PDB file of N, CA, C and O in Angstrom:
ATOM      1  N   MET A   1    -150.297 -83.912  25.234  1.00  0.00           N
ATOM      2  CA  MET A   1    -150.994 -83.150  25.316  1.00  0.00           C
ATOM      3  C   MET A   1    -150.692 -81.791  24.834  1.00  0.00           C
ATOM      4  O   MET A   1    -149.689 -81.318  25.369  1.00  0.00           O
ATOM      5  N   ASP A   2    -151.183 -81.150  24.112  1.00  0.00           N
ATOM      6  CA  ASP A   2    -150.536 -79.681  23.767  1.00  0.00           C
ATOM      7  C   ASP A   2    -151.127 -78.781  24.358  1.00  0.00           C
ATOM      8  O   ASP A   2    -152.134 -79.049  25.014  1.00  0.00           O
ATOM      9  N   ALA A   3    -150.628 -77.466  24.264  1.00  0.00           N
ATOM     10  CA  ALA A   3    -150.796 -76.194  25.187  1.00  0.00           C
ATOM     11  C   ALA A   3    -152.394 -76.107  25.250  1.00  0.00           C
ATOM     12  O   ALA A   3    -152.941 -76.064  26.352  1.00  0.00           O
ATOM     13  N   ASP A   4    -153.099 -76.081  24.137  1.00  0.00           N
ATOM     14  CA  ASP A   4    -154.330 -75.939  23.714  1.00  0.00           C
ATOM     15  C   ASP A   4    -155.489 -76.885  24.743  1.00  0.00           C
ATOM     16  O   ASP A   4    -156.495 -76.565  25.377  1.00  0.00           O
ATOM     17  N   GLU A   5    -154.828 -78.053  24.545  1.00  0.00           N
ATOM     18  CA  GLU A   5    -155.522 -79.110  25.416  1.00  0.00           C
ATOM     19  C   GLU A   5    -155.563 -78.944  26.993  1.00  0.00           C
ATOM     20  O   GLU A   5    -156.532 -79.098  27.737  1.00  0.00           O
ATOM     21  N   PHE A   6    -154.108 -78.549  27.348  1.00  0.00           N
ATOM     22  CA  PHE A   6    -153.944 -78.384  28.604  1.00  0.00           C
ATOM     23  C   PHE A   6    -154.801 -77.235  29.163  1.00  0.00           C
ATOM     24  O   PHE A   6    -155.330 -77.347  30.269  1.00  0.00           O
ATOM     25  N   ILE A   7    -154.922 -76.299  28.523  1.00  0.00           N
ATOM     26  CA  ILE A   7    -155.691 -75.035  28.755  1.00  0.00           C
ATOM     27  C   ILE A   7    -157.292 -75.304  28.913  1.00  0.00           C
ATOM     28  O   ILE A   7    -157.954 -74.842  29.842  1.00  0.00           O
ATOM     29  N   LEU A   8    -157.758 -76.029  27.985  1.00  0.00           N
ATOM     30  CA  LEU A   8    -159.051 -76.281  27.713  1.00  0.00           C
ATOM     31  C   LEU A   8    -159.479 -77.336  29.264  1.00  0.00           C
ATOM     32  O   LEU A   8    -160.425 -77.259  30.048  1.00  0.00           O
ATOM     33  N   THR A   9    -158.316 -78.245  29.197  1.00  0.00           N
ATOM     34  CA  THR A   9    -158.921 -79.276  30.511  1.00  0.00           C
ATOM     35  C   THR A   9    -158.566 -78.660  31.655  1.00  0.00           C
ATOM     36  O   THR A   9    -159.194 -79.012  32.654  1.00  0.00           O
ATOM     37  N   LEU A  10    -157.887 -77.991  31.762  1.00  0.00           N
ATOM     38  CA  LEU A  10    -157.243 -77.080  33.246  1.00  0.00           C
ATOM     39  C   LEU A  10    -158.685 -76.196  33.509  1.00  0.00           C
ATOM     40  O   LEU A  10    -159.313 -76.203  34.568  1.00  0.00           O
ATOM     41  N   CYS A  11    -159.066 -75.398  32.219  1.00  0.00           N
ATOM     42  CA  CYS A  11    -160.109 -74.695  32.591  1.00  0.00           C
ATOM     43  C   CYS A  11    -161.672 -75.344  33.372  1.00  0.00           C
ATOM     44  O   CYS A  11    -162.417 -75.021  34.298  1.00  0.00           O
ATOM     45  N   GLU A  12    -161.568 -76.492  32.276  1.00  0.00           N
ATOM     46  CA  GLU A  12    -162.893 -77.138  32.548  1.00  0.00           C
ATOM     47  C   GLU A  12    -162.904 -77.943  33.897  1.00  0.00           C
ATOM     48  O   GLU A  12    -163.942 -78.150  34.525  1.00  0.00           O
ATOM     49  N   LEU A  13    -161.830 -78.322  34.238  1.00  0.00           N
ATOM     50  CA  LEU A  13    -161.510 -78.903  35.608  1.00  0.00           C
ATOM     51  C   LEU A  13    -161.749 -77.876  36.738  1.00  0.00           C
ATOM     52  O   LEU A  13    -162.440 -78.229  37.693  1.00  0.00           O
ATOM     53  N   MET A  14    -161.175 -76.504  36.695  1.00  0.00           N
ATOM     54  CA  MET A  14    -161.385 -75.651  37.629  1.00  0.00           C
ATOM     55  C   MET A  14    -162.727 -75.035  37.376  1.00  0.00           C
ATOM     56  O   MET A  14    -163.291 -74.696  38.416  1.00  0.00           O
ATOM     57  N   GLU A  15    -163.428 -74.786  36.203  1.00  0.00           N
ATOM     58  CA  GLU A  15    -164.847 -74.690  36.443  1.00  0.00           C
ATOM     59  C   GLU A  15    -165.656 -75.536  37.333  1.00  0.00           C
ATOM     60  O   GLU A  15    -166.393 -75.132  38.233  1.00  0.00           O
ATOM     61  N   GLN A  16    -165.439 -76.755  36.984  1.00  0.00           N
ATOM     62  CA  GLN A  16    -166.290 -77.908  37.793  1.00  0.00           C
ATOM     63  C   GLN A  16    -166.102 -77.732  39.279  1.00  0.00           C
ATOM     64  O   GLN A  16    -167.052 -77.930  40.036  1.00  0.00           O
ATOM     65  N   GLN A  17    -164.811 -77.335  39.770  1.00  0.00           N
ATOM     66  CA  GLN A  17    -164.486 -77.304  41.245  1.00  0.00           C
ATOM     67  C   GLN A  17    -164.988 -75.917  41.790  1.00  0.00           C
ATOM     68  O   GLN A  17    -165.264 -75.829  42.987  1.00  0.00           O
ATOM     69  N   TYR A  18    -165.131 -74.707  40.864  1.00  0.00           N
ATOM     70  CA  TYR A  18    -165.405 -73.298  41.559  1.00  0.00           C
ATOM     71  C   TYR A  18    -166.835 -73.088  41.201  1.00  0.00           C
ATOM     72  O   TYR A  18    -167.570 -72.301  41.797  1.00  0.00           O
ATOM     73  N   ASP A  19    -167.205 -73.868  40.149  1.00  0.00           N
ATOM     74  CA  ASP A  19    -168.797 -73.141  39.726  1.00  0.00           C
ATOM     75  C   ASP A  19    -168.660 -71.786  39.037  1.00  0.00           C
ATOM     76  O   ASP A  19    -169.586 -70.976  39.064  1.00  0.00           O
ATOM     77  N   ALA A  20    -167.585 -71.559  38.464  1.00  0.00           N
ATOM     78  CA  ALA A  20    -167.437 -70.233  37.711  1.00  0.00           C
ATOM     79  C   ALA A  20    -166.191 -70.449  36.699  1.00  0.00           C
ATOM     80  O   ALA A  20    -165.310 -71.294  36.858  1.00  0.00           O
ATOM     81  N   PRO A  21    -166.284 -69.500  35.596  1.00  0.00           N
ATOM     82  CA  PRO A  21    -165.049 -69.765  34.718  1.00  0.00           C
ATOM     83  C   PRO A  21    -163.941 -69.374  35.464  1.00  0.00           C
ATOM     84  O   PRO A  21    -164.021 -68.452  36.275  1.00  0.00           O
ATOM     85  N   LEU A  22    -162.889 -70.008  35.256  1.00  0.00           N
ATOM     86  CA  LEU A  22    -161.370 -69.753  35.763  1.00  0.00           C
ATOM     87  C   LEU A  22    -160.912 -68.075  35.800  1.00  0.00           C
ATOM     88  O   LEU A  22    -160.424 -67.419  36.720  1.00  0.00           O
ATOM     89  N   HIS A  23    -161.248 -67.725  34.545  1.00  0.00           N
ATOM     90  CA  HIS A  23    -160.682 -66.215  34.268  1.00  0.00           C
ATOM     91  C   HIS A  23    -161.712 -65.209  35.160  1.00  0.00           C
ATOM     92  O   HIS A  23    -161.306 -64.101  35.512  1.00  0.00           O
ATOM     93  N   GLU A  24    -162.812 -65.585  35.434  1.00  0.00           N
ATOM     94  CA  GLU A  24    -163.623 -64.766  36.280  1.00  0.00           C
ATOM     95  C   GLU A  24    -162.992 -64.734  37.827  1.00  0.00           C
ATOM     96  O   GLU A  24    -162.747 -63.769  38.550  1.00  0.00           O
ATOM     97  N   LYS A  25    -162.816 -66.238  38.062  1.00  0.00           N
ATOM     98  CA  LYS A  25    -162.191 -66.011  39.453  1.00  0.00           C
ATOM     99  C   LYS A  25    -160.917 -65.507  39.820  1.00  0.00           C
ATOM    100  O   LYS A  25    -160.684 -65.140  40.972  1.00  0.00           O
ATOM    101  N   LEU A  26    -160.016 -65.465  38.841  1.00  0.00           N
ATOM    102  CA  LEU A  26    -158.821 -64.995  38.892  1.00  0.00           C
ATOM    103  C   LEU A  26    -158.987 -63.360  38.523  1.00  0.00           C
ATOM    104  O   LEU A  26    -158.007 -62.655  38.765  1.00  0.00           O
ATOM    105  N   SER A  27    -159.895 -62.879  38.086  1.00  0.00           N
ATOM    106  CA  SER A  27    -160.426 -61.461  38.068  1.00  0.00           C
ATOM    107  C   SER A  27    -159.321 -61.094  36.600  1.00  0.00           C
ATOM    108  O   SER A  27    -158.602 -60.097  36.657  1.00  0.00           O
ATOM    109  N   MET A  28    -159.304 -61.919  35.468  1.00  0.00           N
ATOM    110  CA  MET A  28    -158.718 -61.925  34.378  1.00  0.00           C
ATOM    111  C   MET A  28    -159.763 -61.883  33.360  1.00  0.00           C
ATOM    112  O   MET A  28    -160.883 -62.366  33.531  1.00  0.00           O
ATOM    113  N   THR A  29    -159.251 -61.111  31.966  1.00  0.00           N
ATOM    114  CA  THR A  29    -160.047 -61.386  30.936  1.00  0.00           C
ATOM    115  C   THR A  29    -159.702 -62.929  30.596  1.00  0.00           C
ATOM    116  O   THR A  29    -158.697 -63.485  31.037  1.00  0.00           O
ATOM    117  N   GLN A  30    -160.577 -63.503  29.828  1.00  0.00           N
ATOM    118  CA  GLN A  30    -160.070 -64.710  29.007  1.00  0.00           C
ATOM    119  C   GLN A  30    -158.628 -64.890  28.697  1.00  0.00           C
ATOM    120  O   GLN A  30    -157.821 -65.668  29.206  1.00  0.00           O
ATOM    121  N   GLU A  31    -158.469 -63.994  27.740  1.00  0.00           N
ATOM    122  CA  GLU A  31    -157.235 -63.943  27.238  1.00  0.00           C
ATOM    123  C   GLU A  31    -155.906 -63.961  27.906  1.00  0.00           C
ATOM    124  O   GLU A  31    -154.847 -64.435  27.494  1.00  0.00           O
ATOM    125  N   GLN A  32    -156.217 -63.260  29.180  1.00  0.00           N
ATOM    126  CA  GLN A  32    -155.038 -62.942  29.849  1.00  0.00           C
ATOM    127  C   GLN A  32    -154.862 -64.236  30.933  1.00  0.00           C
ATOM    128  O   GLN A  32    -153.776 -64.623  31.363  1.00  0.00           O
ATOM    129  N   CYS A  33    -156.087 -64.773  31.247  1.00  0.00           N
ATOM    130  CA  CYS A  33    -156.004 -66.088  32.040  1.00  0.00           C
ATOM    131  C   CYS A  33    -155.342 -67.485  30.951  1.00  0.00           C
ATOM    132  O   CYS A  33    -154.659 -68.417  31.374  1.00  0.00           O
ATOM    133  N   HIS A  34    -155.716 -67.310  29.704  1.00  0.00           N
ATOM    134  CA  HIS A  34    -154.964 -68.516  28.823  1.00  0.00           C
ATOM    135  C   HIS A  34    -153.799 -68.403  28.666  1.00  0.00           C
ATOM    136  O   HIS A  34    -153.189 -69.462  28.521  1.00  0.00           O
ATOM    137  N   GLN A  35    -152.940 -67.010  28.623  1.00  0.00           N
ATOM    138  CA  GLN A  35    -151.834 -66.392  28.513  1.00  0.00           C
ATOM    139  C   GLN A  35    -151.244 -67.215  29.545  1.00  0.00           C
ATOM    140  O   GLN A  35    -150.746 -68.304  29.263  1.00  0.00           O
ATOM    141  N   TRP A  36    -151.275 -66.683  30.924  1.00  0.00           N
ATOM    142  CA  TRP A  36    -150.823 -67.512  32.299  1.00  0.00           C
ATOM    143  C   TRP A  36    -150.827 -68.733  32.305  1.00  0.00           C
ATOM    144  O   TRP A  36    -149.880 -69.336  32.809  1.00  0.00           O
ATOM    145  N   LEU A  37    -151.751 -69.307  31.820  1.00  0.00           N
ATOM    146  CA  LEU A  37    -152.018 -71.071  31.609  1.00  0.00           C
ATOM    147  C   LEU A  37    -150.958 -71.433  30.900  1.00  0.00           C
ATOM    148  O   LEU A  37    -150.156 -72.256  31.341  1.00  0.00           O
ATOM    149  N   ARG A  38    -150.826 -70.849  29.693  1.00  0.00           N
ATOM    150  CA  ARG A  38    -149.975 -71.229  28.390  1.00  0.00           C
ATOM    151  C   ARG A  38    -148.383 -70.972  29.113  1.00  0.00           C
ATOM    152  O   ARG A  38    -147.421 -71.646  28.745  1.00  0.00           O
ATOM    153  N   ASN A  39    -148.284 -70.051  30.036  1.00  0.00           N
ATOM    154  CA  ASN A  39    -147.005 -70.224  30.976  1.00  0.00           C
ATOM    155  C   ASN A  39    -146.798 -71.142  31.688  1.00  0.00           C
ATOM    156  O   ASN A  39    -145.691 -71.679  31.637  1.00  0.00           O
ATOM    157  N   LEU A  40    -147.795 -71.619  32.581  1.00  0.00           N
ATOM    158  CA  LEU A  40    -147.602 -72.590  33.392  1.00  0.00           C
ATOM    159  C   LEU A  40    -147.299 -74.029  32.330  1.00  0.00           C
ATOM    160  O   LEU A  40    -146.415 -74.847  32.582  1.00  0.00           O
ATOM    161  N   TYR A  41    -148.146 -74.113  31.229  1.00  0.00           N
ATOM    162  CA  TYR A  41    -147.725 -75.353  30.306  1.00  0.00           C
ATOM    163  C   TYR A  41    -146.067 -75.046  30.151  1.00  0.00           C
ATOM    164  O   TYR A  41    -145.190 -75.806  30.560  1.00  0.00           O
ATOM    165  N   ALA A  42    -145.893 -74.045  29.618  1.00  0.00           N
ATOM    166  CA  ALA A  42    -144.267 -73.764  29.224  1.00  0.00           C
ATOM    167  C   ALA A  42    -143.332 -74.430  30.226  1.00  0.00           C
ATOM    168  O   ALA A  42    -142.373 -75.112  29.864  1.00  0.00           O
ATOM    169  N   LYS A  43    -143.674 -74.187  31.602  1.00  0.00           N
ATOM    170  CA  LYS A  43    -142.754 -74.566  32.867  1.00  0.00           C
ATOM    171  C   LYS A  43    -143.011 -75.807  32.826  1.00  0.00           C
ATOM    172  O   LYS A  43    -142.749 -76.344  33.903  1.00  0.00           O
ATOM    173  N   ARG A  44    -143.527 -76.705  31.826  1.00  0.00           N
ATOM    174  CA  ARG A  44    -143.799 -78.395  31.970  1.00  0.00           C
ATOM    175  C   ARG A  44    -144.514 -78.845  33.114  1.00  0.00           C
ATOM    176  O   ARG A  44    -144.475 -80.019  33.482  1.00  0.00           O
ATOM    177  N   LEU A  45    -145.028 -78.146  33.568  1.00  0.00           N
ATOM    178  CA  LEU A  45    -146.092 -78.384  34.901  1.00  0.00           C
ATOM    179  C   LEU A  45    -146.999 -79.704  34.369  1.00  0.00           C
ATOM    180  O   LEU A  45    -147.460 -79.778  33.230  1.00  0.00           O
ATOM    181  N   THR A  46    -147.156 -80.675  35.359  1.00  0.00           N
ATOM    182  CA  THR A  46    -148.245 -81.737  34.972  1.00  0.00           C
ATOM    183  C   THR A  46    -149.476 -80.720  35.314  1.00  0.00           C
ATOM    184  O   THR A  46    -149.472 -79.617  35.862  1.00  0.00           O
ATOM    185  N   LEU A  47    -150.840 -81.753  34.623  1.00  0.00           N
ATOM    186  CA  LEU A  47    -151.907 -81.158  34.865  1.00  0.00           C
ATOM    187  C   LEU A  47    -152.631 -80.725  36.177  1.00  0.00           C
ATOM    188  O   LEU A  47    -153.499 -79.889  36.432  1.00  0.00           O
ATOM    189  N   ARG A  48    -151.788 -81.806  37.042  1.00  0.00           N
ATOM    190  CA  ARG A  48    -152.131 -81.727  38.476  1.00  0.00           C
ATOM    191  C   ARG A  48    -151.358 -80.548  39.150  1.00  0.00           C
ATOM    192  O   ARG A  48    -151.927 -79.799  39.944  1.00  0.00           O
ATOM    193  N   ASP A  49    -150.062 -80.410  38.815  1.00  0.00           N
ATOM    194  CA  ASP A  49    -149.367 -79.654  39.393  1.00  0.00           C
ATOM    195  C   ASP A  49    -149.851 -78.122  39.094  1.00  0.00           C
ATOM    196  O   ASP A  49    -149.611 -77.257  39.936  1.00  0.00           O
ATOM    197  N   ALA A  50    -150.689 -77.728  37.617  1.00  0.00           N
ATOM    198  CA  ALA A  50    -150.843 -76.728  37.327  1.00  0.00           C
ATOM    199  C   ALA A  50    -152.177 -76.150  38.352  1.00  0.00           C
ATOM    200  O   ALA A  50    -152.310 -75.031  38.848  1.00  0.00           O
ATOM    201  N   GLN A  51    -153.012 -77.259  38.447  1.00  0.00           N
ATOM    202  CA  GLN A  51    -154.094 -77.356  39.206  1.00  0.00           C
ATOM    203  C   GLN A  51    -154.002 -76.987  40.254  1.00  0.00           C
ATOM    204  O   GLN A  51    -154.841 -76.129  40.527  1.00  0.00           O
ATOM    205  N   GLN A  52    -153.013 -77.364  41.412  1.00  0.00           N
ATOM    206  CA  GLN A  52    -152.407 -77.030  42.571  1.00  0.00           C
ATOM    207  C   GLN A  52    -152.321 -75.594  42.610  1.00  0.00           C
ATOM    208  O   GLN A  52    -153.018 -74.864  43.314  1.00  0.00           O
ATOM    209  N   THR A  53    -151.274 -75.176  41.675  1.00  0.00           N
ATOM    210  CA  THR A  53    -150.821 -73.969  41.419  1.00  0.00           C
ATOM    211  C   THR A  53    -152.007 -72.689  41.535  1.00  0.00           C
ATOM    212  O   THR A  53    -151.911 -71.634  42.163  1.00  0.00           O
ATOM    213  N   VAL A  54    -153.251 -73.243  40.614  1.00  0.00           N
ATOM    214  CA  VAL A  54    -154.323 -72.282  40.520  1.00  0.00           C
ATOM    215  C   VAL A  54    -154.841 -72.302  41.727  1.00  0.00           C
ATOM    216  O   VAL A  54    -155.078 -71.194  42.208  1.00  0.00           O
ATOM    217  N   GLU A  55    -155.132 -73.391  42.478  1.00  0.00           N
ATOM    218  CA  GLU A  55    -155.935 -73.398  43.776  1.00  0.00           C
ATOM    219  C   GLU A  55    -154.885 -72.487  44.603  1.00  0.00           C
ATOM    220  O   GLU A  55    -155.336 -71.412  44.998  1.00  0.00           O
ATOM    221  N   ALA A  56    -153.752 -72.739  44.863  1.00  0.00           N
ATOM    222  CA  ALA A  56    -152.771 -71.904  45.521  1.00  0.00           C
ATOM    223  C   ALA A  56    -152.978 -70.511  45.372  1.00  0.00           C
ATOM    224  O   ALA A  56    -152.979 -69.819  46.391  1.00  0.00           O
ATOM    225  N   VAL A  57    -153.177 -69.919  44.111  1.00  0.00           N
ATOM    226  CA  VAL A  57    -153.209 -68.683  43.766  1.00  0.00           C
ATOM    227  C   VAL A  57    -154.669 -67.973  44.241  1.00  0.00           C
ATOM    228  O   VAL A  57    -154.761 -66.806  44.622  1.00  0.00           O
ATOM    229  N   LEU A  58    -155.726 -68.876  44.141  1.00  0.00           N
ATOM    230  CA  LEU A  58    -156.874 -68.699  44.310  1.00  0.00           C
ATOM    231  C   LEU A  58    -157.167 -68.287  46.040  1.00  0.00           C
ATOM    232  O   LEU A  58    -157.867 -67.393  46.515  1.00  0.00           O
ATOM    233  N   ALA A  59    -156.377 -69.265  46.669  1.00  0.00           N
ATOM    234  CA  ALA A  59    -156.389 -68.917  48.045  1.00  0.00           C
ATOM    235  C   ALA A  59    -155.830 -67.872  48.215  1.00  0.00           C
ATOM    236  O   ALA A  59    -156.525 -67.060  48.827  1.00  0.00           O
ATOM    237  N   GLN A  60    -154.608 -67.443  47.863  1.00  0.00           N
ATOM    238  CA  GLN A  60    -154.021 -66.292  48.386  1.00  0.00           C
ATOM    239  C   GLN A  60    -154.812 -65.101  47.709  1.00  0.00           C
ATOM    240  O   GLN A  60    -154.641 -63.978  48.183  1.00  0.00           O
ATOM    241  N   LYS A  61    -155.459 -65.226  46.892  1.00  0.00           N
ATOM    242  CA  LYS A  61    -156.762 -64.069  46.214  1.00  0.00           C
ATOM    243  C   LYS A  61    -157.455 -63.753  47.246  1.00  0.00           C
ATOM    244  O   LYS A  61    -157.844 -62.585  47.281  1.00  0.00           O
ATOM    245  N   GLY A  62    -157.692 -64.333  47.976  1.00  0.00           N
ATOM    246  CA  GLY A  62    -158.844 -64.470  49.049  1.00  0.00           C
ATOM    247  C   GLY A  62    -157.705 -63.316  50.250  1.00  0.00           C
ATOM    248  O   GLY A  62    -158.324 -62.515  50.950  1.00  0.00           O
ATOM    249  N   ALA A  63    -156.560 -63.340  50.337  1.00  0.00           N
ATOM    250  CA  ALA A  63    -156.163 -62.689  51.382  1.00  0.00           C
ATOM    251  C   ALA A  63    -155.322 -61.485  50.405  1.00  0.00           C
ATOM    252  O   ALA A  63    -154.838 -60.524  51.004  1.00  0.00           O
ATOM    253  N   ILE A  64    -155.228 -61.543  49.460  1.00  0.00           N
ATOM    254  CA  ILE A  64    -154.712 -60.184  48.702  1.00  0.00           C
ATOM    255  C   ILE A  64    -155.980 -59.468  48.331  1.00  0.00           C
ATOM    256  O   ILE A  64    -156.909 -60.016  47.739  1.00  0.00           O
ATOM    257  N   GLY A  65    -155.965 -58.222  48.709  1.00  0.00           N
ATOM    258  CA  GLY A  65    -157.029 -57.124  48.659  1.00  0.00           C
ATOM    259  C   GLY A  65    -156.806 -56.337  47.383  1.00  0.00           C
ATOM    260  O   GLY A  65    -157.699 -55.865  46.679  1.00  0.00           O
ATOM    261  N   ASP A  66    -155.445 -56.251  47.165  1.00  0.00           N
ATOM    262  CA  ASP A  66    -155.377 -55.300  45.960  1.00  0.00           C
ATOM    263  C   ASP A  66    -154.813 -55.919  44.815  1.00  0.00           C
ATOM    264  O   ASP A  66    -153.783 -56.592  44.840  1.00  0.00           O
ATOM    265  N   GLN A  67    -155.668 -55.627  43.566  1.00  0.00           N
ATOM    266  CA  GLN A  67    -155.356 -56.209  42.322  1.00  0.00           C
ATOM    267  C   GLN A  67    -153.983 -55.988  41.740  1.00  0.00           C
ATOM    268  O   GLN A  67    -153.643 -56.649  40.759  1.00  0.00           O
ATOM    269  N   GLU A  68    -153.022 -54.937  42.383  1.00  0.00           N
ATOM    270  CA  GLU A  68    -151.449 -54.886  42.135  1.00  0.00           C
ATOM    271  C   GLU A  68    -150.862 -56.060  42.558  1.00  0.00           C
ATOM    272  O   GLU A  68    -150.142 -56.740  41.827  1.00  0.00           O
ATOM    273  N   ASP A  69    -151.137 -56.340  43.724  1.00  0.00           N
ATOM    274  CA  ASP A  69    -150.377 -57.459  44.557  1.00  0.00           C
ATOM    275  C   ASP A  69    -150.752 -58.799  43.680  1.00  0.00           C
ATOM    276  O   ASP A  69    -149.956 -59.664  43.316  1.00  0.00           O
ATOM    277  N   MET A  70    -151.889 -58.761  43.482  1.00  0.00           N
ATOM    278  CA  MET A  70    -152.423 -59.905  43.011  1.00  0.00           C
ATOM    279  C   MET A  70    -151.880 -60.182  41.424  1.00  0.00           C
ATOM    280  O   MET A  70    -151.818 -61.358  41.067  1.00  0.00           O
ATOM    281  N   ASP A  71    -151.661 -59.590  40.891  1.00  0.00           N
ATOM    282  CA  ASP A  71    -150.704 -59.255  39.234  1.00  0.00           C
ATOM    283  C   ASP A  71    -149.410 -59.529  39.622  1.00  0.00           C
ATOM    284  O   ASP A  71    -148.809 -60.347  38.926  1.00  0.00           O
ATOM    285  N   GLU A  72    -148.824 -59.036  40.577  1.00  0.00           N
ATOM    286  CA  GLU A  72    -147.298 -59.353  41.124  1.00  0.00           C
ATOM    287  C   GLU A  72    -147.349 -60.794  41.186  1.00  0.00           C
ATOM    288  O   GLU A  72    -146.593 -61.526  40.547  1.00  0.00           O
ATOM    289  N   LEU A  73    -148.376 -61.235  42.073  1.00  0.00           N
ATOM    290  CA  LEU A  73    -148.125 -62.811  42.411  1.00  0.00           C
ATOM    291  C   LEU A  73    -148.356 -63.624  41.022  1.00  0.00           C
ATOM    292  O   LEU A  73    -147.527 -64.511  40.819  1.00  0.00           O
ATOM    293  N   LEU A  74    -149.136 -63.489  40.262  1.00  0.00           N
ATOM    294  CA  LEU A  74    -149.243 -64.036  39.063  1.00  0.00           C
ATOM    295  C   LEU A  74    -148.177 -64.028  38.136  1.00  0.00           C
ATOM    296  O   LEU A  74    -147.932 -64.999  37.420  1.00  0.00           O
ATOM    297  N   GLN A  75    -147.418 -62.785  38.115  1.00  0.00           N
ATOM    298  CA  GLN A  75    -146.082 -62.706  37.087  1.00  0.00           C
ATOM    299  C   GLN A  75    -144.961 -63.538  38.020  1.00  0.00           C
ATOM    300  O   GLN A  75    -144.245 -64.210  37.277  1.00  0.00           O
ATOM    301  N   TYR A  76    -144.691 -63.649  39.094  1.00  0.00           N
ATOM    302  CA  TYR A  76    -143.981 -64.604  39.950  1.00  0.00           C
ATOM    303  C   TYR A  76    -144.092 -66.020  39.652  1.00  0.00           C
ATOM    304  O   TYR A  76    -143.115 -66.721  39.388  1.00  0.00           O
ATOM    305  N   ILE A  77    -145.473 -66.500  39.704  1.00  0.00           N
ATOM    306  CA  ILE A  77    -145.726 -67.808  39.111  1.00  0.00           C
ATOM    307  C   ILE A  77    -145.551 -67.975  37.859  1.00  0.00           C
ATOM    308  O   ILE A  77    -145.762 -69.075  37.348  1.00  0.00           O
TER     309      ILE A  77
END
């Protein structure tokens, strides 16, 4: 699976799970979201591991009220 397939598949899975586009759930532009997912792909995460990472980030997003803190979390991951 190449990076584009990985991103497309992960976005589709997450959209089905959350009934909204992933970039909207993450409060990102689609381009920013795809770049972040490309970085996850570059770390050689499996699709399942990437999905769990996204789920963890979204769970943290609810606890993080500040966009700056969210941006910092995304950079860390």
